[in-house]
C-alpha positions in Angstrom: 34.2 4.4 24.0 34.2 0.8 25.3 31.5 -1.7 24.6 30.0 -1.4 28.1 29.7 2.4 27.8 28.0 2.0 24.4 25.6 -0.6 25.7 24.6 1.6 28.6 24.3 4.7 26.4 22.0 3.0 23.8 20.2 0.7 26.3 21.2 -2.5 24.5 23.0 -5.6 25.7 26.7 -6.2 25.1 25.6 -9.5 23.7 23.5 -7.8 21.0 26.4 -5.6 20.0 28.7 -8.6 19.7 26.0 -10.3 17.6 25.9 -7.4 15.1 29.6 -7.4 15.0 29.7 -11.2 14.2 27.2 -10.6 11.4 29.6 -8.0 9.9 27.3 -5.0 10.4 29.8 -3.4 12.9 33.6 -3.2 12.8 34.8 -1.3 15.9 38.5 -0.8 16.3 40.3 -3.4 18.5 43.2 -2.0 20.5 46.5 -3.9 19.6 47.5 -4.1 23.3 44.5 -5.9 24.7 42.0 -6.4 21.8 39.4 -4.3 23.6 36.8 -2.8 21.3 36.8 0.9 20.9 33.7 2.5 19.4 33.9 5.8 17.5 31.0 8.3 17.1 30.6 6.8 13.6 30.3 3.3 15.1 27.7 4.5 17.6 25.7 6.2 14.8 25.8 3.0 12.8 24.7 0.9 15.7 21.8 3.3 16.4 20.8 2.8 12.7 20.9 -1.0 13.0 18.8 -0.9 16.2 16.2 1.4 14.5 16.0 -0.9 11.4 15.6 -4.0 13.6 12.8 -2.2 15.5 11.1 -1.6 12.2 11.2 -5.4 11.6 14.0 -5.7 9.1 16.0 -8.9 8.7 19.8 -8.9 9.1 20.2 -9.3 5.4 17.9 -6.4 4.6 19.8 -4.3 7.1 23.1 -5.3 5.5 21.7 -4.1 2.1 20.3 -0.9 3.6 23.7 0.0 5.3 25.5 -0.7 2.0 23.1 1.8 0.3 23.7 4.3 3.1 27.5 3.9 2.8 27.1 4.6 -1.0 25.0 7.7 -0.3 21.9 6.2 -1.7 19.3 7.6 0.7 16.5 6.9 -1.7 17.2 3.2 -1.6 17.0 3.1 2.2 13.7 4.8 2.0 12.6 2.0 -0.4 13.7 -0.7 2.1 11.7 1.0 4.9 8.6 1.5 2.7 8.8 -2.1 1.6 9.0 -3.1 5.3 6.0 -1.0 6.1 4.0 -2.5 3.2 4.7 -6.0 4.5 3.7 -5.1 8.1 0.5 -3.5 6.9 -0.3 -6.6 4.9 0.3 -8.7 8.0 -1.8 -6.3 10.1 -4.7 -6.4 7.7 -4.6 -10.2 7.6 -4.5 -10.4 11.4 -7.5 -8.0 11.7 -9.4 -10.3 9.3 -8.5 -13.4 11.4 -9.7 -11.6 14.6 -13.0 -10.7 12.8 -13.4 -14.3 11.7 -12.8 -15.6 15.2 -15.3 -13.1 16.6 -18.0 -14.4 14.2 -17.3 -17.9 15.3 -17.6 -16.9 18.9 -20.9 -15.1 18.1 -22.2 -18.2 16.3 -21.4 -20.4 19.2 -23.1 -18.1 21.7 -26.2 -17.8 19.6 -26.6 -21.5 18.9 -25.4 -22.9 22.2 -23.7 -25.7 20.2 -20.8 -26.2 17.9 -22.0 -25.2 14.4 -19.3 -27.1 12.5 -20.6 -26.3 9.0 -20.7 -22.6 9.6 -17.3 -22.8 11.2 -15.9 -24.5 8.2 -17.4 -21.9 5.8 -15.9 -19.0 7.8 -12.5 -20.7 8.0 -12.6 -21.5 4.2 -13.6 -17.9 3.4 -10.8 -16.6 5.6 -8.3 -18.8 3.9 -9.4 -17.8 0.4 -9.1 -14.1 1.2 -5.7 -14.6 2.8 -4.5 -16.5 -0.4 -5.8 -13.6 -2.6 -3.7 -11.1 -0.7 -0.6 -13.3 -0.7 -0.8 -14.0 -4.5 -0.6 -10.3 -5.3 2.3 -9.9 -7.8 3.3 -7.2 -10.3 2.7 -9.0 -13.6 3.1 -5.8 -15.6 6.6 -4.7 -14.8 5.6 -1.2 -13.9 9.1 -0.5 -12.6 10.3 -1.0 -16.2 7.4 1.1 -17.6 7.8 4.0 -15.3 10.2 6.0 -17.5 7.8 6.0 -20.4 4.5 6.1 -18.5 3.7 9.7 -19.1 4.3 9.4 -22.8 2.2 6.2 -22.9 -0.9 7.8 -21.3 -0.8 10.4 -24.1 -0.2 8.0 -27.0 -1.8 4.6 -26.1 -5.6 5.1 -26.6 -6.2 1.4 -26.0 -5.0 1.3 -22.4 -5.6 5.0 -21.7 -8.6 6.2 -23.7 -9.7 9.8 -23.1 -7.0 10.1 -20.4 -7.0 13.8 -19.8 -10.8 14.0 -19.9 -11.1 11.1 -17.5 -8.8 12.7 -14.9 -10.6 16.1 -15.1 -14.0 14.4 -14.7 -12.7 12.5 -11.7 -11.6 15.7 -10.0 -15.0 17.3 -10.7 -17.0 14.3 -9.4 -15.0 14.0 -6.3 -15.5 17.7 -5.6 -12.5 18.1 -3.4 -12.5 20.8 -0.7 -9.5 22.6 0.6 -8.3 20.9 3.8 -9.6 17.5 2.9 -7.4 14.4 2.9 -7.5 12.2 -0.2 -5.9 8.9 -1.3 -4.9 8.0 -4.8 -4.5 4.2 -5.3 -2.3 3.1 -8.1 -1.1 6.7 -8.4 1.6 5.9 -11.0 3.5 9.1 -11.7 0.9 11.1 -9.8 -1.1 12.7 -12.6 -4.5 12.5 -10.9 -3.1 13.2 -7.4 -1.3 16.3 -8.8 -4.6 17.7 -10.0 -6.2 17.2 -6.6 -3.2 18.9 -4.9 -4.1 22.0 -6.8 -7.4 22.1 -5.1 -5.7 22.4 -1.7 -6.2 18.8 -0.7 -3.6 16.9 1.3 -3.0 13.9 -0.9 -1.3 10.5 -0.4 -0.4 8.4 -3.4 0.0 4.6 -3.1 1.6 2.5 -5.8 3.3 -1.0 -6.0 6.2 0.3 -8.1 9.1 2.1 -6.5 10.1 3.6 -9.9 6.7 5.0 -10.5 6.8 6.6 -7.0 10.3 8.0 -7.7 8.9 9.7 -10.8 5.9 10.9 -8.9 8.0 12.5 -6.2 10.1 14.3 -8.8 7.0 15.8 -10.3 5.1 16.5 -7.1 7.5 16.8 -4.1 4.6 17.9 -1.9 2.7 14.7 -2.5 3.1 12.0 0.3 3.9 8.7 -1.4 3.7 5.2 0.0 4.8 1.8 -1.4 1.8 -0.6 -1.3 -1.1 -2.1 -3.1 -4.9 -2.2 -3.2 -5.2 -5.4 -1.0 -3.3 -4.0 2.0 -3.4 -0.2 1.9 -0.5 1.1 4.0 -2.6 3.6 6.0 -4.5 3.4 9.3 -8.2 3.3 9.5 -10.5 6.3 9.0 -7.8 8.6 7.5 -9.3 10.0 4.3 -12.3 12.0 3.1 -12.1 10.3 -0.3 -10.3 7.6 -2.3 -9.7 7.8 -6.0 -8.2 5.4 -8.5 -7.8 5.7 -12.2 -6.7 3.1 -14.8 -5.5 0.7 -12.1 -8.5 -1.1 -10.5 -9.0 -3.3 -13.6 -5.7 -5.1 -13.0 -7.2 -6.9 -10.1 -9.2 -10.2 -10.3 -12.9 -10.2 -9.3 -12.1 -11.5 -5.8 -9.2 -9.0 -5.4 -11.5 -6.1 -6.4 -13.9 -6.9 -3.6 -10.9 -7.0 -1.1 -9.7 -3.7 -2.5 -13.1 -2.1 -2.0 -13.2 -3.3 1.6 -9.7 -1.8 2.1 -10.9 1.5 0.7 -13.8 1.6 3.2 -11.4 0.8 6.0 -9.2 3.8 5.4 -12.1 6.2 4.8 -13.8 8.4 7.3 -17.5 7.5 8.0 -18.9 9.7 5.2 -15.9 9.1 2.9 -16.5 8.8 -0.9 -15.0 6.6 -3.5 -14.4 7.4 -7.2 -13.2 4.7 -9.6 -12.3 5.7 -13.2 -11.3 2.7 -15.3 -11.9 0.2 -18.1 -15.1 -1.6 -17.3 -17.4 -4.1 -19.0 -21.2 -4.1 -18.7 -21.9 -7.7 -19.7 -20.3 -11.2 -19.5 -16.8 -11.1 -20.9 -15.7 -13.5 -23.6 -12.6 -15.7 -23.0 -9.4 -13.8 -24.0 -11.0 -10.4 -23.7 -8.7 -7.7 -22.2 -8.9 -7.0 -18.5 -11.6 -4.7 -17.2 -13.6 -4.2 -14.1 -17.1 -5.7 -13.8 -19.4 -2.7 -13.7 -22.6 -4.5 -12.7 -20.8 -6.2 -9.8 -19.2 -3.0 -8.7 -22.5 -1.2 -8.6 -24.1 -4.1 -6.8 -21.3 -4.1 -4.2 -21.9 -0.4 -3.4 -25.7 -0.8 -3.3 -25.5 -3.7 -0.8 -23.4 -1.5 1.5 -25.7 1.5 1.5 -23.9 3.7 -1.1 -25.5 6.1 -3.5 -23.7 5.8 -6.8 -23.3 8.0 -9.9 -22.1 6.4 -13.1 -21.1 7.7 -16.5 -19.6 6.1 -19.6 -16.8 8.3 -20.8 -15.9 6.3 -23.9 -16.5 2.8 -25.3 -14.8 0.9 -22.5 -14.0 3.7 -20.0 -16.4 4.4 -17.2 -16.5 6.5 -14.0 -18.3 5.5 -10.8 -18.6 7.7 -7.8 -20.1 6.3 -4.6 -21.2 8.2 -1.4 -22.5 6.4 1.7 -26.1 7.2 2.6 -26.4 5.0 5.6 
């Protein structure tokens, strides 16, 4: 098939096809007599793949890497590239939503005061900038990809990081009270130990984690669990999707500002009466410098109270707490 026929068939310009050829993504046969390009069915399939990945927002270099993985038969790596792209797009989408909300508040201020309230404008802009920086400074400081292979053994043996682990997961399931047919989200799902218990209750579960190796292990254990690459600060799910959100032994890795952002994100993806259950290491008073990471229980309860949630709290062990929150208004 000649280049014009391919362009017409795939509704793409000949110039675009030549561009991908110049970048080394395509290598159609050139006839020795006239150097005309001849595209095989394999070439057309490859071009369709390139066009699809470009539509998903991938860069040329990412597409090159993805095609190399495909050529090597590594389908799982292509899935990782696509999930990574989705995670980036959701982060940008969440950030854009926040910028729109900030602009709307500025417009409202201007309409209410009939003048330019510069101080309020500056505060809104500074707050927006601070939140944006919090999202952009998210990094995996714990090398969870490296820890994935030993994670299930660690939760059984490391009582410092995972105290009362089995009891905590079972209590989380009881407090969430899942009903068959509900949709649930497990943030920081790891290898899916909590999500797997909820699947047994007939719930459609989605597990989100920042580590591709954790998610690989999770899919091997629970192939029926939908997994997504992402993090607390830009959950890769649309608004109003879930009846409940759970997280266990992961929330404490966030800073105080990031925890507030994460709670906002949980609310965003929940249905109007959606419930939240957080099981994690928490402290109940001011932490001393150098003390190990833990969520701030008083601040967490205050956050829920200010937003009209009824909360139930229980201390499972010395540092381990569970908080379940249900909106009442």
